[in-house]
N, C-alpha and C positions, 0 to 999 in steps of 0.2 A: 233335302235332296239326298238321294242314295249315293253313297260313295263306293267306288270300285277299288278294290285292294288286291295287290299282287303280294302274296306271301312266299318268301324264299326260305325253305326249310333247310337247316344244316344237317349234317350227317348224324348227329346225336338224336335227331327226331326218329330215326329208324334203327340205328345200332349204336350202342354205347361202346366206348373205347375198350372197356375191360371184357366185353362179351365175345363169344365165339361167332355169333351171327346165325344161330339156329333160327328156323322159321318161327318157333315159339317166342324166342327173345324179340325178334323183329316185330311180330304182331303185337306183343305186349307194349313195345315202345310206340308203335303206330296208334294203338288205342289211346295212350296218353296224349299223343300229338293231336289226334282227331277230337279229343275233348276240348282242347283249346281252339281248334278250328271251328267247332260247333258253336262256341261262345261268340266267335266273330260273326258267324252267320246269323245267330240270334239277335245280334245288335244291328242287323239290317244291311251289312256290307254285301256287295257283290264280290264273290271270292274267286280268285284265280290262284292256283298253287303251282310252284315249282320246287324242286328238291335236289339234294346231292345224291351221289351214288358211289362215292369212293370205296367204301368197304365192300360193297357188293361186286363192283368191277374187279377189285383186287382178288376176291375169293374166286370169281369166275376165271380169272387169268391163271390161278393156280390149278384149277380143275382142267383147264385147257392143256396146260403143260403136262400134268400128270396123266391125262388120258390120251395124249397125242399118239401113242403107239397103237391105240385101238380105233380112234375116230379122228377125223381131221380137225385141228384146232381152228377156231374162228378168230378173225381179226378184231381189233379194238373197237372199230365203229359198230360192228355187229354185237359185241358185248355191251356196248352202250345201249343199243336198241333192246337187248334182252333185259337189262336191268330197269329200263324205263317201264317195260311191261310188268316186271315183277313188283316194283315199288308202287306203280300206279294201281295195280290190282289190290295191293294191301290197303292203300289209302282210300280208294274209292269204295271198296267193300265195307270197310270199317265206318267211313263217314256216312254211307247210306244207312247202315244199321243204326247208328246213333240218331240220325235225322228221323228215321222211322219211329223210334221211341218217343221223339219230341213232337211228332205229328207235322214235321216239315216235309213238304213235297217238292223237292228240287232234284232234277236229274244231275248225275255226276258222270263224267267221262274222262278217260285218259287218252291223250293224243301223243302217239310216238312221233317225236319232233326232230326234224333235221334242222341244223343251224348252219347257215352259210358262213364260211371263213375265206379270207383272202389267200389264194395259193402262194402269194409272194410274202406272206407274213414272215418276219424275221425269225420267229420262234421255230419255224421248220428247219432253219439252218443251225440253230443253237437251242435245242430242246432242254427244258429244265424241270418239267413236271414229273415228280417221282410217282410210279405206279407199281403195284404188285409187291411181292415179298422182298426181303433183304437177302443178299448173296455174299458168299465168300469171294475172295479175289479169284480163286480157281474157277468157281462157278460163273463169275462175271466174265472172265476172259473166254470161257467156252461159249457163253451166250453171244458175246461180241462176234466170235468166229463163226458159229453155226447159224445163228439167227439174225446176225447183223443188227443187234440191238444197240442202242445208245445206252451206255452204262456210266453212272457217276458215283463217286464216293460221297455219301450223304451223312456219315458219322465220322468223327475224328479218330476213333479207335474202336477196337473190338474185332471179333471174328467175322461177323456179317455186317459189313458197313456199306455195301454197294447195292444200288437199286437201278432198275431200268428207268430211264427218263424218256418222256415223249413230248412232242410239241404241245403248247397250250396257246393256240392262236386267238386273237381278239375276235369275238363274235360280231358279225355284220347284221344278220337278221334271221328270224325263224322262217324256214321255207313254208311251213303250214300256217303262218301267221294270219292270213285272211280267213281261213277256215276256223281257226281258234277264235278270232274276234267275232265272227258271226255266231258261233256257239255261245260265247259269253253274252252277246247282245240278246240272244234268245232266252237267257236265264239259266243256262247250264253252268254248273261249277266244273271248271276245266282244270285238269292236272296236265301240265305240259312242260316241254323243254327240260325234262329230268336229267340230272347230271350234267347240265350245260348243253344238252342236246347232242345229237349225232353230228359230228363235224363233217361237212361236205364242202367240196370246191366245185366250181364250174369249169369243166374241161370239154372242149369241142362241143359247146352248146348243150352239155348234159351235166347232170349232177353226179358226183362220184365221192364216195366215202373215203376218209383219210384216217391214218393212224395218229390220233391226237385226242386230247382231253380239253374241253372248254371249261373255263371257270363258270360255275353255276350261277353265281351272283351277277356277273357281267352279262351272261346270257339271259338271266331272269329280268334284268333291266331292259334289254332289247324287247323281251316279251311284254313288259309293262308298257312300253311305248306303243306297241302294236294294238294292245287291248284298251289303250287310253286309260290307264289306271290313274286314280287320284292319289293313292297312298302306296308306297313301296316299303314293305315291312320285312326286314332281314332278321331272321331268327337264328341265333348261334348259341354258343355255350357260355357266354358272358353277358352280364346285365347291361354293361355300358362299354363303349370304346374308351381307350385311355390315352391321355397325353403323356409324353415321355415314358412310353412303355418300357418296363424293365429297369428303370432308373429309380434312385431314391426319392425323386420328387414326382413320380408318376401320379396322376390323378384322373378320376373318371370325368367324362364329358357329358353334361346334361343337355346342352344345346349348342349348335353351331349354325352360323349363317353359311350360305353357299360359299362365299368368299373365304370365310374362316376355314371351312373344310378343305378347300383347294390349297390354302396356305399351309395348313398342317400336313396335308398329303405330300406336298412338294418338300417339306422339311423332313420327311421320313419318320413321322410319328407312328405310322401304321405299317406293320410288317408285310412284305410281299408274301403271297401265298396264305395269308391269314386275314388280318383286319384290313390290309391294304385294298384288295379287290372289292371288299364290301363298301368301303368308303368311296372308292372310285365309282362303283355302280350307283351309289346314292347321288354323287355329284352329277353323273350323266343324266340321271332321272330328273333332277331339278333343272338342269340346263335344257333338257328336252321340253319341259313344261309341267312336270308333275308338281303337286301341291306340297307334299311332305314325304320325307324319308325317315325311317326309324330303324335303329339297330338295337336289339335286345336279346335276352334269352327266351327260350320257348315258354318256360313257366311264368314269365313276366309279360307275355304278349298282350293280354287284356289290360293290365295296368299301364303298359306303355301306350296303348291306343287311347287310354283315358288321360294320358299326360302325367302319370304318377312316377314313371321311371323310364329307363332307356335313354339312348342318345338320339335326340331329335335334330334333324337337319332341315332347314327351311331357307327360302331364297333370301330372306332378310329377318 
């Protein structure tokens, strides 16, 4: 029986931390990523892809601020849409080229995806998601005054220790979910909900974009539900999740049952904004009815699917 897999790509799949983010660098990383995705396709999986966009949105925000005297800056929801198109273009073009060389005839399409969030989500009142560059105290105070930004100190010391923070509300569902599901059912490889999707709320019976950033793994899990995925594969920069992270007795996790994952999550083994959302997304996927969730690094994706490595989470 053909298995349907939702692959959630981390930021290192497109831009490495030490890189500037040139188009050449990003395409080079995407080529490496798509080689792994190609191997998943060759093994007979029906593939759905989502991805992060943090570095790309951060760079766009800087461009918006620097160019604001010449052209009107765009809001965060529009920047999310822009980067969905950018990264989707890179992934779909590269994947098409690789499949052509292998004689694989499968259409690939990117869907610019809106994701519904609750307008009463508490994170709108207490935002915590850092975005964009670091600022000095003087720059931060000016941005608070002129642009009404929420600013937080995110480093204990140094000159530039402040960053803008925005809400990161919990995703409810992808607005384009039905269209995406029909495309996947028709045999199309779909890239969707990039960067967690464009956050929108319902206001006066209409959709409206909001200044927020949705966690891409949590949004990816909602997408996995919609397309009825069997496997949820979260690819990040570590081979396995760790128990007792950062402590002398930390150890990698090979397997967890759903109940074990929930217990470890409650006990705080997985950091918020890092491994925490990934494990929570896996928990939700299994609670919904998915067969298996896996967390591993991009270069270990195939080994993890074959059960050789990674952190595997199952119902029992």
